[in-house]
C-alpha positions as CSV (number, residue, x, y, z in Angstrom):
1,M,-6.6,10.5,0.8
2,T,-6.5,6.9,1.9
3,I,-8.8,4.1,0.8
4,G,-9.2,1.1,3.0
5,V,-7.6,-2.1,1.8
6,D,-10.9,-3.9,1.4
7,H,-12.2,-1.1,-0.8
8,R,-9.3,-0.4,-3.2
9,R,-9.4,-1.0,-7.0
10,K,-13.1,-0.2,-7.1
11,G,-13.0,3.3,-8.4
12,Y,-13.7,5.1,-5.2
13,A,-10.5,7.1,-5.2
14,T,-11.0,8.2,-8.8
15,E,-14.6,9.2,-8.1
16,A,-13.6,11.1,-4.9
17,V,-10.7,13.0,-6.6
18,V,-12.9,14.0,-9.6
19,V,-15.7,15.2,-7.3
20,L,-13.2,17.2,-5.3
21,L,-11.6,18.7,-8.4
22,R,-15.0,19.6,-9.9
23,F,-15.8,21.5,-6.7
24,M,-12.4,23.2,-6.6
25,F,-12.4,24.3,-10.2
26,A,-16.1,24.9,-11.0
27,E,-17.5,26.1,-7.7
28,R,-14.5,27.6,-5.9
29,R,-12.8,28.8,-9.1
30,Y,-9.3,27.6,-8.3
31,H,-6.9,27.7,-11.2
32,K,-4.6,24.9,-10.1
33,C,-4.5,21.8,-7.9
34,L,-1.3,20.4,-6.5
35,A,-0.9,16.9,-5.1
36,A,2.0,15.4,-3.1
37,I,2.6,11.7,-3.4
38,L,5.3,9.5,-2.0
39,A,7.4,8.2,-4.9
40,H,7.1,4.6,-3.9
41,N,3.3,4.7,-4.1
42,E,2.9,3.5,-7.6
43,A,-0.8,3.0,-7.4
44,S,-1.4,6.7,-6.4
45,L,1.0,8.0,-9.0
46,A,-0.8,6.0,-11.7
47,L,-4.2,7.2,-10.5
48,F,-3.2,10.9,-10.7
49,R,-1.6,10.4,-14.1
50,R,-4.8,8.7,-15.4
51,L,-6.8,11.7,-14.1
52,G,-4.6,14.1,-16.1
53,F,-2.1,15.4,-13.5
54,T,1.4,16.2,-14.7
55,E,4.5,15.5,-12.6
56,E,6.0,19.0,-11.7
57,G,8.8,18.0,-9.5
58,R,10.4,15.6,-7.1
59,L,11.6,16.5,-3.6
60,R,14.4,14.0,-3.0
61,E,14.5,12.3,0.5
62,H,11.9,14.9,1.7
63,V,9.8,12.7,4.0
64,F,11.2,10.6,6.9
65,F,9.2,7.6,8.2
66,A,9.8,3.9,8.8
67,G,13.4,4.6,9.5
68,R,14.3,6.1,6.2
69,H,13.9,9.1,3.9
70,H,11.5,9.0,0.9
71,D,11.1,11.1,-2.2
72,L,7.9,13.2,-2.6
73,V,6.5,13.7,-6.1
74,R,4.6,16.9,-6.8
75,M,1.9,16.7,-9.4
76,G,-0.4,19.4,-10.7
77,M,-3.5,20.0,-12.8
78,L,-4.8,23.3,-14.2
79,A,-8.6,24.0,-14.4
80,G,-8.5,24.0,-18.2
81,E,-6.8,20.6,-18.2
82,F,-9.5,19.2,-15.9
83,D,-12.3,20.7,-18.0
84,R,-11.0,19.1,-21.2
85,R,-10.8,15.7,-19.6
86,H,-13.7,15.7,-17.2
87,A,-16.2,18.4,-18.2
88,M,-16.8,20.6,-15.2
89,S,-20.6,20.5,-15.6
90,G,-20.8,16.7,-15.8
91,P,-21.7,14.2,-13.1
């Protein structure tokens, strides 16, 4: 997911991820969601931690762009963890 520069820090990413997770867990009955985030993207890592994701691993130098390799952080959340934090039936 990418939020345009002019629209960052306004809660749009948080709202979008929560709506997506509510659909995944409540409607589609998924058990787990995994996210892959570049390790240098501190804003996205902080967002997913605030939402309740847990870091499950790091793939060292896994992605190559801009002339160098970057670590990729894998984060996960289980349906029960989401429900405890965000109530699947809520808005």
